[in-house]
N, C-alpha and C positions, 0 to 999 in steps of 0.2 A: 766761816758762816755764822753770824749767831744765832739762835737757835729760833729768835723771831725775826729774822730776816728768811730764815728758812719757813714759819709756818704762813709770813706777809706771800712769799711768792707762790707758795701749793694754793693759798688763796685767791690771789688773784691770777695761776692758771685756771683754776676751775670757773671761772667770771667769764674772763677769753675763751674757754674751750665751751659757753656756754652750761656748763653743769651746772651752774646757780646766776641767778642775775645778781647776787649779790650775797655777802654774809657778813657775820662776826663773831667775835672769840672771845671771852673771859676767862682767866686760868689764874686763883689766888692759892697761896699756901699761907698758915699760920696767919691770917688774915693780911699779906701783902700779897698788893698785887703781880702778878710773874711777868703777863703778858696780857696786852689787849691789841687786838689789831679788827683793821677792818676793809673788804673790800667788795665795787662792785658797786650795784644800785638798790636802793629800797624801791622803788618806782622807774623803770628804764623808762617808762613814754615820756615820765615829765622830768627827767633827767635828777630827780630827785636821790640825794648821795645813802647808801648807808653810814649809819650810825650810831653811837651809842645810845641815842634815846629811841630808835627804831621799837617799835610797837610790833610782839608778833603774836599769831593766833597760836596759843599753844596747843590746843586739841591736846591729845596721848600724856602731855607732862603736866595737864592739870591734873590729873590718876596720884601722884602723891602727893599735894595740896591736901585732897579730898579723904588722903591714907589719913593725913596727921589734922585733919578737923574730928572723924569720927576717934582719935585716940585721944582727944581732949576729953571727950568724952565718956571715954573708957577711964581718963586718968581720974575723970570727978566720981567714978562712979555709979554713971547715970547710964551706962549701957553692959553687958559681957557679951563679948565675943559671941560664948554660945547663944546666946538667944534667938528663937526664933522670927525670921524676918517678919513673918504673917503674925508675932504682936506688936508691930508698928506699922505693917501696910497688910489692911485683911486680905486682899487680894492675893495676898502671897500662901494663904493658909491651904489652899487644898491646890496643886501644882502634877502636870503629866508628864511624862518622860514621853516624848517619840522617837525612835530610830530610823536612820535613814530606809530601813527595810518596810517601815508600815506599822511595827507594831508599838500602839499605843496603850500606853498604864498609869494609872495613879502613882506618883512621885513618891517611896517606900518612905524617902529620910525628910526631914523638916530640910528646907533653906535656911542655915545659919549665917549671923554675921562676919562670921571668920571665912565662909564661903565665899563671901560678895570682896573681902579684902586680898582673897590670894586666887582668884578667876578659878575654881573650883566648880562653880554654881552648877554649871550646865546652861547657864544663860548665852549666850551667842551675838555676832553682829550679825546686822543683814547680808545674807548670802543665798544662793539658788542649791545649796548643796543638800540642806537638811529641810525635814519640814520649819522645824523652830525659824532658820534661817531666812524660810520665804515669810513665816507670818511675820517675826518681826521685821521687815522691811515693809509689809504694808503699812504697819505701826510710824516708822519711820517719814513714807512718803506723806500720810496722812499729816504729820507735825510738820513737814516740809512746806505742804500745801496751803498751812493755814499760819505758818510766817505772816508778819507782816500785819496781820489782820485782828479783829476784837478777839478770836477768837484762837490767841496760840494757846499750843498745849503748855500745860504747867508739869512741871517737874513732879510731882505727885500724879498728875493723868498719865504723864507718860508711862512712870514705871506701872503704875497700875494697869496698864493697856499690856507692858510688854508681859505680863504676870499671867497672859491668854495666851499664850504662845506655849506652845511646850519645850520641855527643855532639850539637850542632847546628850543627857545622859544625868542619871542617878546626882546629887549634889555629894561633893565628895570623891565622888569615881575617877574624876581625871581631872583635864586642867583645859580650859577653852577662850582665848582672848575675846572678850564678847562685852556686854552691856554692865558688869558687876558693879561697876563704878559711878555708872548713871541711878542704878536703882538704890547703892550704898545713899547717894545724895539725898534720894526722898526719905529712905529712914533719919539720916540727920537731920533735915526739918520735921520729920514726926516726932521727935525726942525733943529739940531745940526749942519746938515753936517758933520756929525763924524761919526766912526762906534761906537756903543755900549763899547765898551771895550777903544778905544779912550775917549768918552767922562767921561766917570766913572774915569778912569787915571788919570785924567786931574782935576776933579773937585771935587772927591772924596778922593779916593786913594793916589796916591799925597798930596795933601794937609794935610790929616789926619797921613799922616805914613805908611800908611797901604800896607808891602812891598811885602808882602805874599798872598795876594788875585787880581786875576785876569783868565780871561776866561780858562787858561791854566798854566802847574806848568813846568817852564824850567826845561832843562836837570839835573843844577846842583842842582836842589829842588827836582828832581826824587826819591830819595832814603826817604824822608818823608813822601812821600804820601802816605795816608793811603793805605792799601790792605780791599778788602769788601767781606762782608760775607753774608750767607746767611742762614738760618734754612732748612732743609730737612729733612723731616719723613720718615725713611725706613720701609721694610717689617716689621721687628721686632714692629713695632711702638715708638721706640729708635729716639730721633730726633736728630742731629749732625747740628755742622757750617761748611759749605762748600764755597770754594772760589765764588765768582760771580764776572763777567767781564763783563758782557753785556754794549751795548754801549744804554741805556734805552733812549727816548726821543729823539735821536741823538747827545746826549751827547759823544762826544768821548771818553771810559774809561779811556783809558792811560793817557787822557789828555798831553799828549805830544809836542802837537803844535798850535799858534794862531786860533780856528775855523774859518769858513767864515761863519756859525751860531752862533751867539754872544745869548745864550737864555737866556732873561731877567728871566725870570721861574723859570731858573735851571742850568742855564753854569757855575758858579764862584766856583773857592775853594779858600780854604781860613783856617787860623787859630785860635784859641782863641784868643788869643793876639790882632792879628788884627780884629777880629773881635767887641770885647770890645774896640776900639778906635770908630766902626761905633759907638756901643751901649752908649758911652758917650758921643759923638756929640750930639745926640738926647736926652737924659736926660739932656746937659745944655743949650736944647735952640737952637741949631744949631749950638754952638761953639766950637772947640776943641783943644786947642794946640794954640791958638789966630788965628785960620783957621775960619771963618764966612762961614759954606756948608749954615744953613738956616737962615731966621730969627724966631726967636721967635714965632712968630704967625704963622708962615707956618707950625714949629714944631707941636703944638696945634693942628691945624687941620688936618694936617699927621695921630696923632696919637690915636686920638676921633673920628673916625671913628663909624658910625651906619647905619646898614642898614633899609629898610622900614618895615612895619611888613610884608608886602606880601612875600618880598626878606628873611626877619627872618626866615620865615615858614620852607622854603626848609636849608636855613644853620644851623638851629635847630638840623635837622635832624641828625648833626654829632655828633657822642658819643665821649664821651669826652670833650669837649668845651661846655656844661651848661653852662652856667650865661655870654657869650662871645655872642659876637655880631663883624663885619668884616667889613673893612673899608680901602683904601689903601693896599690893599694887606700885611694885618696881623688881627690877633685878635685883638682884646680888649673886656676886661671884664668889662661888663656894671651891674651886679648882681654875687657877690661874694658870697652869702647866696646860689645860686640854682648851684655855680660848683660841679664838684664830686673831689674835692681835695682843698688843702690850696690856696686860692689865694690873690690879694689888687684890690680892687677896680681903673681902668684905665690899668690895666697892658696890656702892651703890645707885640708883637712879633709873630716869627712862626718859622720852624720848617723843616726839611728837608728828604728826600724820604729813605735817605742815614744813618740815625743816628743821626745828626747835630741839636741843639735847641737852641732857644735865646727867653726870657723874660726880658721884662725892666718892673719898677718898679717904677712910677714916686713920689709918696708920700713919698713912703724910699731911694730912688734917690741909688737902686739899679737895679745890672743886672745879671740873671744868664744864663752861657753861658756852653753848655755839648758837647762832639764829640763823637761819635764812629763811627763806620764804617758797619753800620747794617743795611742789605735791609728790608724796609718797616719799618724803626724803625721812629726816631722822637719821636713825643707822646707818647712812651709804658710806660710797666710798673716800668722800672727802670728810667724812667724821670719822672714819677709821683712818686715814692716813694724819690728819691733825692730832687724834690720840695718839699716835705710834710715836709722832715727833714729839705730842709733849710727854710724854711719860719715858720717852728714852733718855729723857734731856733733866727730869726734875724727881 
């Protein structure tokens, strides 16, 4: 059986088993398309098929784009990654650390830009387990409540409000997934004098021809936006896919207008073909279609990140990322032999909470992109099955 047939079969089985409503997959190597496959629906209720031009909410797959935006500023000498975030966002000049046992004190170390890029800032996502998590949750609750009003919370305002929440640890002393990329987006705005949407459009999307990538989906493209689903277990024990439409992390779920809060960690929407242009640019050392986005040495730095040993201990608790480290808002494979599936040394990329997935393989000059519309998707069983099929054959 051909590899493309096996891939198609795995995807169709996932749809049949209601693991996902739909999915599509794009694999390129040396600029040549190896595989494109699609299965299922972009919208089950209307019967709209999953297609190559289906638009997905990227959520955390936004982060690599934000990292590139920061690298552009570094490339031009406009920022130094060791600079204190408080130089650009005054609210970050004095920060506090509060541990789970209630000890609170002023942070002894400044929060630096590279802490945001490496998720070693002490900033966290909303949670009920830490004082910082609870305070962050209140900020996002207010931001969500203001969505669709004349008082939508802006990128800079939300970042400033996050500074009021205590950090979970001293900057640089550990690693934790959180709002670092969103604060970085506010830094980019402060340095460039432009909104994050304007900066990315002018410096990344327009030069690369990414016409379907933005912080919102225009009215004429709304019919291509994938409907999102989540798995719910009924009293009988049967699991079913049901529509999901919450504005998680203050991202307007309908994406029907340009938001005031342009989330550097979660706000973009895109297609596989559009994101492939971004992936090709990185594999080509920062250049695509005659447009230079970054210099080759900056791309080498961007895609070669690694945590310090004390930070790595926290990152290594993330099941499924064995063999990887983290840097510049992406995973980076360091030890393929310890990974929980097939990979290659130097692989980098990230995924998104609603089911999208991105991996670049520099040594093979290859990219894997997957799109689904599944809550808590991204790297899950279907992703790993498809990765293993691809990497065992190419």
